[in-house]
C-alpha positions in Angstrom: -18.5 -13.2 28.8 -15.7 -14.3 26.0 -15.3 -12.0 23.4 -14.5 -13.5 19.8 -10.3 -14.5 19.5 -10.0 -13.6 16.1 -6.1 -13.0 16.4 -5.2 -15.7 18.5 -7.3 -18.8 16.7 -5.1 -22.0 16.5 -3.3 -22.5 13.0 -5.8 -25.3 12.1 -9.1 -23.4 12.8 -7.1 -20.2 10.8 -6.6 -22.8 7.9 -10.6 -24.8 7.9 -11.9 -20.8 8.0 -9.8 -19.8 4.9 -10.7 -23.1 3.1 -14.5 -22.2 4.3 -14.3 -19.0 2.7 -13.0 -19.9 -0.4 -15.9 -23.2 -0.3 -18.5 -20.9 0.5 -17.5 -18.1 -1.7 -17.7 -15.4 0.6 -16.7 -11.9 -1.0 -15.6 -8.4 0.4 -18.2 -7.3 1.0 -19.3 -10.4 3.2 -16.3 -9.9 5.1 -16.1 -6.5 5.5 -20.0 -6.7 7.6 -18.0 -10.1 9.5 -15.0 -7.2 10.4 -17.7 -4.9 11.6 -19.0 -7.0 13.9 -16.3 -7.9 15.0 -14.8 -4.3 15.5 -18.2 -4.4 18.2 -16.0 -6.9 20.4 -19.1 -8.9 20.9 -19.6 -11.0 24.1 -20.2 -14.4 23.6 -21.9 -17.3 25.2 -19.2 -19.8 26.9 -20.7 -22.8 24.7 -22.0 -23.1 21.1 -23.1 -20.0 19.1 -24.0 -18.6 15.9 -24.0 -15.3 14.4 -26.1 -14.3 11.3 -24.0 -12.6 8.9 -26.5 -12.2 5.9 -25.3 -14.4 3.3 -23.8 -16.4 5.2 -23.6 -17.4 9.5 -20.5 -17.9 11.4 -20.6 -20.6 14.4 -18.4 -20.5 17.0 -18.0 -22.4 20.7 -17.3 -19.5 23.5 -14.3 -16.8 22.3 -13.6 -19.4 19.1 -15.1 -19.1 15.8 -15.2 -22.7 14.3 -16.9 -22.5 11.2 -18.9 -20.2 8.2 -22.0 -22.1 7.3 -24.3 -21.4 4.2 -27.0 -18.9 4.7 -30.0 -22.0 4.6 -27.8 -24.5 6.8 -29.0 -24.7 10.5 -26.8 -22.8 12.9 -26.3 -24.4 16.3 -26.3 -23.0 20.2 -27.3 -19.4 20.9 -27.9 -17.2 17.9 -26.3 -13.7 18.3 
């Protein structure tokens, strides 16, 4: 199973994620919760997935995170 590739993201994906952090007003506490989860080196499904962090969701496909969703937005793929 793949593990999240946070440091090797394509430039366009990084830009999109940073843009979503600004738009969704994700604060430092939320980012700390995300980093704590990433530091556990979670194994991810090969296909689409969604992780509920609490005040937001992170969605991705395989090892690549693709976007931040608001808590109310529906996730897609396997819930992890």
